[in-house]
C-alpha positions, 0 to 999 in steps of 0.5 A, spaced: 440 530 514 444 537 513 451 535 512 455 535 519 462 539 520 468 536 521 467 536 529 460 532 529 463 527 524 469 526 529 464 525 534 460 520 529 467 516 528 467 515 535 460 513 536 461 508 530 466 505 535 462 504 541 460 498 544 453 500 545 449 496 540 444 502 540 448 508 539 453 504 534 447 502 530 444 509 530 451 512 528 451 507 523 445 509 520 447 516 520 454 515 517 450 512 511 446 517 509 452 522 508 454 524 501 461 521 498 462 528 497 461 529 505 465 523 507 471 523 503 474 530 506 472 528 513 475 521 513 481 525 510 481 530 516 479 525 521 486 520 519 490 527 519 487 529 526 493 527 531 488 529 537 483 523 535 484 516 538 488 511 534 481 507 534 477 513 530 483 514 525 484 507 523 477 506 523 476 512 517 482 510 513 478 503 513 472 506 511 475 511 506 478 505 502 472 501 502 469 507 500 474 508 494 474 501 492 466 501 491 465 509 489 471 512 487 469 514 480 462 516 482 465 521 487 471 523 484 469 524 476 465 529 477 469 533 481 472 540 478 480 540 476 482 543 482 478 540 487 481 533 484 488 536 485 487 538 493 484 531 494 490 528 492 495 532 495 491 531 502 491 523 500 499 524 500 499 528 506 496 522 510 503 518 508 507 523 511 505 523 518 509 520 523 505 514 524 507 506 525 505 500 526 498 498 524 496 506 523 501 507 517 499 500 514 491 502 514 493 509 511 498 505 505 492 500 504 487 506 503 493 510 499 495 504 495 487 503 493 486 511 491 493 509 486 490 503 483 485 507 480 488 512 478 491 508 472 486 509 466 484 503 460 490 505 457 495 505 462 495 512 463 498 514 470 493 520 473 497 521 478 504 523 477 505 526 483 505 520 486 510 516 483 514 521 484 513 521 492 514 513 491 521 515 489 522 520 494 520 515 500 524 510 497 530 514 497 528 517 504 532 516 510 526 515 514 525 507 515 517 508 515 517 511 508 521 506 505 516 501 508 510 505 506 513 506 498 515 499 498 508 497 502 504 501 496 508 498 491 506 491 493 500 492 493 499 496 486 506 492 482 502 495 476 503 502 479 507 505 473 503 503 467 505 504 460 511 509 463 514 503 467 519 501 461 523 507 463 522 506 470 525 500 470 532 501 473 529 505 478 525 500 480 530 495 480 535 500 484 530 501 489 529 493 490 536 492 490 538 497 495 533 495 500 534 488 499 541 489 501 542 487 508 544 493 511 537 495 510 531 495 516 529 488 518 521 490 516 524 494 510 528 488 507 521 483 509 517 489 504 522 489 499 520 481 498 513 483 497 514 488 493 519 483 489 515 478 489 508 482 487 512 486 481 514 478 478 508 475 478 505 481 475 509 480 469 509 472 469 509 473 462 514 478 460 521 475 459 524 481 459 522 483 466 524 476 469 531 477 466 532 484 468 530 482 475 532 474 476 540 476 479 536 478 485 532 473 487 538 470 491 537 476 496 529 474 496 531 467 499 536 469 503 531 474 506 525 469 506 529 464 510 530 470 515 523 471 516 522 463 518 527 464 522 524 470 525 517 467 525 515 473 521 507 473 521 507 476 513 508 469 510 514 470 506 515 464 504 508 462 501 510 468 496 517 464 494 512 459 493 507 463 489 513 464 485 516 458 484 510 455 481 508 462 477 514 464 474 518 457 474 524 460 469 527 465 474 528 460 479 532 454 476 540 456 479 536 457 486 531 451 485 535 447 490 535 452 496 528 454 495 527 446 496 531 446 502 527 452 505 521 449 504 523 442 507 525 447 514 519 451 514 515 445 515 
């Protein structure tokens, strides 16, 4: 079939959400026939369109993340350099939209998946603008951007690739800042997730664990706060995973961790 324009594609997204089984099935058939080079820009366009329903935009973010997971190299590698740069720029723009709640989480999940594929086998990050943007988000006054940066970092803690050593002071500074009690609560919770993911990734690297060990008391306090708030993100499980997987970080705080686990029963 001929490639749809953006309007027709957005109508297709609406049909994919239809409660009518026949309409939805036909829409799925049409969507599945479209090539990746058609889907990607149209999905991005739908995500960026504030006139679309939130359901259609969330669906587009989910579909784009799935497409990246399954077929990233197939559609990305053949693109000319200019088209690659334009695509990466458009993906960054989705993070700058003033989104909240589930919509922001879906966008972050999609961007994190793209970022994951931008690290080659030698650890080179082929998206330096994303690293710059990550630090920009982390230092921005916007709580939404802070949360997005930490959420993506938690999803892809190895994002810095072979440049990580030079960025360790900035990474620690970022985590230290947002583990502070003065930070927004959800930002603190995301900072704990980011800390846990980063430490677990480097469970065999003593230097990294040693440099970040002094942040652990804050992590424990925030985890206790999340338990009291009945936060559904399960920071307690993350703390247990760290205690089991990176035990050397914990000896001075083992009693606190044990008490917290008992209180959570």
